[in-house]
C-alpha positions as CSV (number, residue, x, y, z in Angstrom):
1,X,78.7,128.2,146.9
2,X,76.8,126.1,144.4
3,X,73.5,127.3,143.0
4,X,71.6,124.5,144.6
5,X,72.9,125.5,148.0
6,X,71.8,129.1,147.4
7,X,68.3,127.9,146.3
8,X,68.1,125.6,149.4
9,X,68.9,128.6,151.7
10,X,66.4,130.8,149.8
11,X,63.7,128.1,150.2
12,X,64.5,127.8,153.9
13,X,64.2,131.5,154.4
14,X,60.8,131.6,152.6
15,X,59.5,128.6,154.5
16,X,60.8,129.9,157.8
17,X,59.3,133.3,157.2
18,X,55.9,131.9,156.3
19,X,55.9,129.5,159.3
20,X,56.8,132.4,161.6
21,X,54.0,134.5,160.1
22,X,51.6,131.6,161.0
23,X,52.9,131.4,164.5
24,X,52.8,135.2,165.0
25,X,49.2,135.2,163.7
26,X,48.4,132.3,166.1
27,X,49.8,134.0,169.1
28,X,48.6,137.5,168.4
29,X,45.2,137.2,166.6
30,X,43.9,133.6,166.6
31,X,40.7,132.7,168.6
32,X,41.8,129.1,169.1
33,X,40.9,128.4,172.7
34,X,44.3,127.3,174.0
35,X,45.9,130.4,172.5
36,X,43.2,132.7,174.0
37,X,43.8,131.0,177.3
38,X,47.5,131.6,176.9
39,X,46.9,135.3,176.2
40,X,44.7,135.6,179.3
41,X,47.3,134.0,181.4
42,X,50.0,136.2,180.0
43,X,47.8,139.2,180.7
44,X,47.6,138.2,184.4
45,X,51.3,137.5,184.7
46,X,52.3,140.8,183.1
47,X,49.5,142.9,184.6
48,X,48.8,144.2,181.1
49,X,52.1,146.1,181.4
50,X,54.6,146.6,178.6
51,X,55.5,142.9,178.4
52,X,51.9,142.1,177.5
53,X,52.7,143.5,174.0
54,X,54.6,140.2,173.3
55,X,51.1,138.6,172.7
56,X,49.4,141.7,171.4
57,X,51.7,143.2,168.9
58,X,52.9,141.2,165.8
59,X,56.0,143.4,165.5
60,X,56.9,142.7,169.1
61,X,56.1,138.9,169.0
62,X,57.8,138.1,165.7
63,X,61.5,138.5,166.7
64,X,60.9,136.2,169.8
65,X,59.2,133.6,167.7
66,X,61.7,133.6,164.8
67,X,64.7,133.5,167.1
68,X,64.2,129.9,168.3
69,X,63.2,128.8,164.9
70,X,66.3,130.2,163.4
71,X,68.5,128.7,166.1
72,X,66.9,125.3,165.4
73,X,67.5,125.7,161.6
74,X,71.2,126.4,162.2
75,X,71.8,123.9,165.0
76,X,70.1,121.0,163.2
77,X,71.4,122.1,159.8
78,X,67.9,122.2,158.4
79,X,67.1,118.7,159.6
80,X,64.1,117.1,157.7
81,X,62.0,117.5,160.9
82,X,62.6,121.3,160.6
83,X,61.3,121.2,157.1
84,X,58.2,119.1,158.1
85,X,57.1,121.3,160.9
86,X,57.9,124.6,159.2
87,X,56.5,123.4,155.9
88,X,53.2,122.5,157.6
89,X,53.0,125.9,159.3
90,X,54.0,127.7,156.1
91,X,51.5,125.8,154.0
92,X,48.7,126.4,156.5
93,X,49.5,130.1,156.5
94,X,49.6,130.3,152.7
95,X,46.4,128.3,152.3
96,X,44.5,130.5,154.8
97,X,45.9,133.6,153.1
98,X,44.8,132.4,149.7
99,X,41.4,131.4,151.0
100,X,40.9,134.9,152.4
101,X,42.1,136.5,149.1
102,X,39.9,134.2,147.0
103,X,36.8,135.4,148.9
104,X,37.6,138.9,147.9
C-alpha cells in the first residue's frame, strides 16, 4: 500500500468520525425542530421503552449512524459525493466545537 493510499484512508476515517459525531449530536442533543419532532415520534413509537435509547444515548445511536455511512464509503469507494456530504458535516461539527471552546 502506497503512503498516499494510507493517508487517504486516514483522512476518510477522520472525516467519517467527525461527520458521525455531528449526526449523533443532531439526533441525540440538538433542538432543531425537525429533530425534536423525530424524537417525540420515536418516543411514541417505542413507548419510551429500551428502543428509545437510540435517540437518547450517544453511545447507543453512534453504531447505527456510523454503519450506513461506512457501508456507503465502502460501496461507493469514497465517491466525491461521500466526501462532500461528510466533509460538510465534519466541518460543521469542528466549527461548532471550536466556537464553543473559544468562548471558554
